[in-house]
C-alpha positions as CSV (number, residue, x, y, z in Angstrom):
1,M,0.0,0.0,0.0
2,R,1.3,3.5,-0.9
3,E,-0.2,6.7,0.5
4,L,0.9,10.3,-0.1
5,V,1.8,11.9,3.2
6,G,3.0,15.3,2.0
7,T,5.9,17.0,0.3
8,C,9.4,17.8,1.4
9,T,9.7,21.2,3.1
10,V,12.9,22.0,1.2
11,C,12.6,20.6,-2.4
12,G,8.9,19.8,-2.7
13,K,9.4,16.0,-3.5
14,E,6.4,13.9,-2.6
15,I,6.8,11.8,0.5
16,Y,4.8,8.6,0.8
17,C,4.0,6.0,3.5
18,E,4.8,2.6,1.9
19,D,3.5,-0.5,3.7
20,G,3.7,1.3,7.1
21,F,7.1,2.9,6.5
22,L,7.6,6.7,6.0
23,N,9.6,7.3,2.8
24,G,11.3,10.4,4.4
25,E,11.9,11.9,7.8
26,H,9.8,13.9,10.2
27,L,12.0,16.5,11.9
28,D,11.0,19.6,13.8
29,N,7.3,19.1,12.8
30,E,8.3,19.2,9.1
31,L,8.6,16.6,6.5
32,Y,11.9,16.1,4.6
33,C,13.0,13.6,1.9
34,F,16.0,11.5,2.8
35,D,18.4,13.7,0.8
36,C,17.3,17.0,2.4
37,A,17.2,15.5,5.9
38,A,20.9,14.3,5.4
39,E,21.9,17.9,4.5
40,K,20.0,19.3,7.5
41,E,21.9,17.1,9.9
């Protein structure tokens, strides 16, 4: 199952929940794709 959760705060890439796993990261009450989250840390 694949469900759209939202978009990355930085780049606007769509972030999905796939089979119960978030395809990104939730940091500081914002959504980030994995690439933007790595740059933020």
